[in-house]
C-alpha positions in Angstrom: -25.4 25.3 52.3 -27.9 23.3 53.5 -28.3 20.3 51.8 -30.9 17.3 50.5 -30.3 13.8 49.8 -32.9 11.7 48.0 -32.9 8.2 47.2 -35.4 6.0 46.1 -35.9 2.6 44.6 -39.4 2.6 42.3 -40.1 -0.2 39.8 -39.8 2.3 35.6 -38.7 0.5 32.7 -35.8 3.1 30.3 -38.4 5.0 28.5 -40.4 6.1 31.7 -36.8 7.2 33.8 -36.3 9.5 30.4 -39.2 10.9 30.0 -39.8 12.1 34.3 -36.2 13.6 33.4 -37.5 15.5 30.7 -41.0 16.6 33.5 -38.2 17.3 35.8 -35.7 19.1 33.3 -39.4 20.8 32.2 -40.1 21.7 36.4 -36.9 22.5 36.7 -36.4 25.5 33.9 -39.5 27.0 34.8 -38.3 28.5 37.6 -35.7 30.0 36.4 -32.4 26.9 36.6 -30.5 26.3 34.0 -30.1 22.2 33.6 -27.7 20.2 31.4 -28.9 16.2 30.7 -25.9 13.0 30.1 -27.3 10.5 30.0 -30.1 9.5 32.8 -28.4 12.3 35.0 -29.2 15.9 35.4 -27.1 18.3 36.8 -28.8 21.7 37.3 -28.5 26.0 38.6 -30.7 28.1 39.7 -30.6 31.3 42.4 -30.6 30.1 45.8 -29.3 26.4 44.5 -27.8 23.9 43.1 -28.0 20.0 42.6 -27.5 16.3 40.8 -30.4 13.9 39.6 -30.0 10.9 38.4 -33.3 8.7 37.0 -31.5 5.6 36.4 -34.0 1.6 35.6 -34.2 0.1 39.8 -33.2 3.5 41.4 -33.5 8.0 41.5 -30.3 9.6 43.9 -29.2 12.9 43.9 -28.7 15.8 45.9 -29.6 19.7 46.3 -27.9 21.6 47.4 -29.6 25.6 49.3 -28.7 28.9 49.7 -28.3 30.9 52.4 -31.8 32.3 51.4 -33.5 29.0 51.2 -33.2 27.3 53.9 -36.0 28.5 55.0 -37.5 26.2 53.7 -35.7 23.4 53.4 -38.0 21.4 55.0 -41.1 22.2 53.1 -38.8 22.1 49.5 -38.2 19.1 50.6 -42.0 17.8 51.6 -42.4 19.1 48.1 -40.1 16.9 47.0 -41.2 13.8 47.7 -44.8 14.3 46.7 -43.2 14.9 43.3 -41.3 11.4 43.6 -44.0 10.2 45.0 -46.8 11.1 42.0 -43.4 10.2 38.8 -42.3 7.4 40.8 -45.0 5.0 43.1 -44.8 5.8 47.5 -42.0 5.4 48.8 -41.4 2.1 50.1 -38.2 1.9 52.8 
């Protein structure tokens, strides 16, 4: 499996982190994923991908494992993930 790893600092307050997790949950469910939330961590599984994302004050981090069919699209998926993170958390500074 190919894995996309994410780690990004941000300035969101706890309530904004909760909003971001809610938005991510809705997006993943639109993709057909099953999503479970425990505190600030989402675990999810969909057709061809699974992973875990944590958004807590100060940091967002996660990993997404891509199945065989999704591997050829890794670069595009990683770019789309970063675009969404930029929109929600602000541009990456490091």
